[in-house]
C-alpha positions as CSV (number, residue, x, y, z in Angstrom):
1,M,136.1,58.6,113.4
2,A,132.5,58.6,112.1
3,S,129.9,58.9,114.7
4,S,127.7,56.0,115.5
5,T,123.9,55.7,115.1
6,S,122.6,54.7,118.4
7,M,119.3,53.0,117.6
8,A,119.4,51.5,121.1
9,V,121.8,50.4,123.8
10,R,121.2,46.9,125.2
11,E,122.8,44.0,126.9
12,L,123.7,41.2,124.5
13,P,125.2,37.7,125.0
14,L,128.6,37.7,123.2
15,F,130.3,34.8,121.4
16,P,134.0,35.4,120.6
17,L,135.2,33.2,117.7
18,P,138.8,32.8,116.7
19,D,139.5,34.6,113.4
20,V,135.8,34.8,112.5
21,V,134.3,38.1,111.4
22,L,130.5,38.1,110.7
23,F,129.0,40.7,108.4
24,P,125.3,41.9,108.1
25,G,123.3,39.8,105.7
26,R,125.8,36.9,105.7
27,P,125.2,33.4,107.0
28,L,127.3,31.7,109.7
29,P,126.8,28.0,110.5
30,L,127.8,27.1,114.0
31,H,128.4,23.8,116.0
32,I,127.9,24.5,119.7
33,F,129.5,21.9,122.0
34,E,131.2,23.8,124.9
35,F,129.0,23.7,128.0
36,R,128.8,27.4,128.7
37,Y,127.9,28.2,125.1
38,R,125.2,25.4,125.1
39,M,123.8,27.2,128.1
40,M,124.0,30.5,126.3
41,M,122.2,29.2,123.2
42,N,119.5,27.5,125.2
43,T,118.8,30.8,126.9
44,I,118.8,32.7,123.6
45,L,116.5,30.2,121.9
46,E,113.9,31.1,124.6
47,T,114.1,34.8,123.9
48,D,114.8,36.7,120.7
49,R,117.4,34.3,119.2
50,R,120.0,37.0,118.9
51,F,123.6,37.2,120.2
52,G,126.8,39.0,119.3
53,V,129.7,37.5,117.3
54,L,133.1,39.1,118.0
55,M,136.4,38.2,116.4
56,F,138.9,36.8,118.8
57,D,142.6,37.1,117.9
58,P,144.3,34.0,119.2
59,V,147.8,35.5,118.6
60,K,147.2,38.7,120.5
61,G,144.7,37.1,122.9
62,E,142.3,40.0,122.3
63,I,138.6,40.3,121.6
64,A,137.6,42.9,119.0
65,P,135.5,45.8,120.2
66,V,133.1,45.8,117.2
67,G,131.1,42.8,116.2
68,C,127.9,41.8,114.4
69,C,124.6,40.5,115.8
70,A,123.6,37.0,114.7
71,E,120.1,35.7,114.6
72,I,119.4,32.0,114.8
73,S,117.4,30.9,111.8
74,Q,117.6,27.1,112.1
75,F,118.9,24.8,114.8
76,Q,119.2,21.0,115.4
77,R,119.7,19.5,118.8
78,L,122.0,16.5,118.8
79,P,121.7,13.5,121.2
80,D,124.7,14.6,123.4
81,D,123.3,18.1,123.9
82,R,125.4,19.6,121.1
83,I,123.6,22.1,118.9
84,K,124.0,22.7,115.2
85,M,122.6,26.0,114.0
86,L,122.5,28.4,111.1
87,T,122.7,32.1,111.9
88,L,122.4,35.2,109.9
89,G,124.3,38.5,110.4
90,Q,122.1,41.4,111.4
91,Q,123.3,44.9,112.5
92,R,126.8,45.7,113.8
93,F,127.5,46.8,117.3
94,R,130.2,48.3,119.5
95,V,130.9,46.9,123.0
96,L,130.6,49.8,125.5
97,N,131.5,47.6,128.5
98,W,131.4,44.0,129.8
99,V,128.4,43.3,132.1
100,R,129.8,39.8,133.1
101,E,132.1,37.1,131.8
102,K,130.6,34.0,133.5
103,P,129.0,31.6,132.8
104,Y,129.3,33.3,129.4
105,R,130.1,36.8,128.3
106,V,127.4,39.5,128.2
107,G,128.2,43.1,127.1
108,L,126.4,46.4,127.0
109,V,126.5,47.3,123.3
110,E,125.4,50.2,121.0
111,W,124.3,49.6,117.4
112,I,126.3,51.2,114.7
113,E,125.5,52.0,111.0
114,D,127.3,53.4,108.0
115,E,126.9,57.2,107.6
116,T,124.6,58.3,104.8
117,P,126.8,58.9,101.7
118,D,126.9,62.3,100.1
119,T,127.5,61.0,96.6
120,D,126.0,58.2,94.5
121,L,128.2,55.1,95.2
122,R,126.6,52.9,92.5
123,P,129.4,53.7,89.9
124,L,132.1,52.8,92.4
125,A,130.2,49.6,93.3
126,Q,130.0,48.7,89.6
127,D,133.8,49.2,89.3
128,V,134.4,47.0,92.4
129,E,132.1,44.3,91.0
130,A,134.0,44.4,87.7
131,L,137.3,43.8,89.6
132,L,135.6,40.9,91.4
133,N,134.6,39.4,88.1
134,D,138.1,39.7,86.8
135,V,139.5,38.0,89.8
136,V,137.0,35.1,89.4
137,K,137.7,34.7,85.7
138,L,141.5,34.7,86.2
139,S,141.3,32.3,89.1
140,A,139.2,29.9,86.9
141,K,141.8,30.2,84.1
142,L,144.7,29.7,86.4
143,T,143.3,26.6,88.1
144,D,141.6,25.1,85.0
145,Q,138.4,25.0,87.0
146,K,134.9,26.3,86.5
147,I,134.5,29.1,89.0
148,E,131.5,31.5,88.9
149,L,130.1,34.1,91.1
150,P,126.8,33.0,92.9
151,D,123.5,34.6,91.8
152,D,123.1,36.3,95.2
153,V,125.8,38.9,94.9
154,P,124.1,42.2,96.0
155,D,123.8,45.2,93.7
156,L,123.5,47.9,96.4
157,P,126.8,49.5,97.4
158,R,126.6,48.9,101.2
159,E,125.4,45.3,100.8
160,L,128.0,44.6,98.1
161,S,130.8,45.9,100.4
162,F,129.7,43.5,103.2
163,W,129.4,40.6,100.7
164,I,132.9,41.1,99.4
165,A,134.4,41.6,102.9
166,S,132.8,38.4,104.1
167,N,134.4,36.4,101.2
168,L,138.0,37.5,101.9
169,Y,139.8,34.4,103.2
170,G,142.7,34.2,105.6
171,V,142.7,37.9,106.5
172,A,140.6,38.2,109.6
173,S,142.3,41.4,110.7
174,E,141.5,43.0,107.4
175,Q,138.0,41.8,107.6
176,Q,137.7,43.3,111.1
177,S,138.9,46.6,109.8
178,L,136.3,46.6,107.1
179,L,133.6,45.7,109.6
180,E,134.5,48.6,111.8
181,M,134.4,51.2,109.0
182,Q,131.2,53.3,109.0
183,D,131.8,54.8,105.6
184,T,130.6,52.6,102.7
185,K,132.8,54.5,100.2
186,A,135.9,53.9,102.3
187,R,135.1,50.2,102.5
188,L,134.5,49.9,98.8
189,D,137.7,51.8,98.1
190,R,139.7,49.5,100.3
191,E,138.1,46.4,98.6
192,A,139.0,47.9,95.2
193,E,142.7,48.1,96.3
194,I,142.6,44.4,97.5
195,L,140.8,43.1,94.4
196,G,143.0,45.2,92.1
197,S,146.2,43.8,93.7
198,T,144.8,40.3,93.5
199,R,143.8,40.7,89.9
200,N,147.3,42.0,88.9
201,H,148.9,39.0,90.8
202,L,146.7,36.5,89.1
203,A,147.2,38.1,85.7
204,A,150.9,37.8,86.0
205,R,150.7,34.2,87.1
206,T,148.3,33.4,84.2
207,A,150.6,35.1,81.7
208,L,153.5,33.0,83.0
209,K,151.5,29.8,82.8
210,D,150.6,30.6,79.2
211,A,154.2,31.4,78.3
212,L,155.4,28.0,79.6
213,R,152.9,26.0,77.7
């Protein structure tokens, strides 16, 4: 296992969310309505506006040990005390132990980062982005819809790996595995496998569709 970079160890309010994995640099809109989490957010808004998001597996009933810090960038209080907010993923963390669970969870966490790569990962990132483009084009052709990548797809390998991971749908356990990796190359390699498999599947479906026309 790659060693962690402990920039600091601190207590952090924690918000488990079913099948939701937040990544650095990615937005997460939230609608806070449960009393204990309204209490948590009101406290956070009076301090540094930061809390931890952890993936909760509703099937296993388990909370992931690694999550991502979220910072509240915008919020709106509703008349019945609910809160709508937009948060942005910051650095990742590992939970060392639970400080308390009521009225809301607080954990002692350490920050973690990817290890510094020993090779230039830009060629690999370009290959992965090419696979991503192939998947988007094939999806557009298969569905007869106009589908394009947004303009904000990152160029840097680490940031690109987080962007792709955050846009995988219906595979929370896979996303959690990608979040926990501390090796940018390993994360990009795994995403190349996923995108390559998806591309091949879409290409086969597209060829079948063309043959039946």
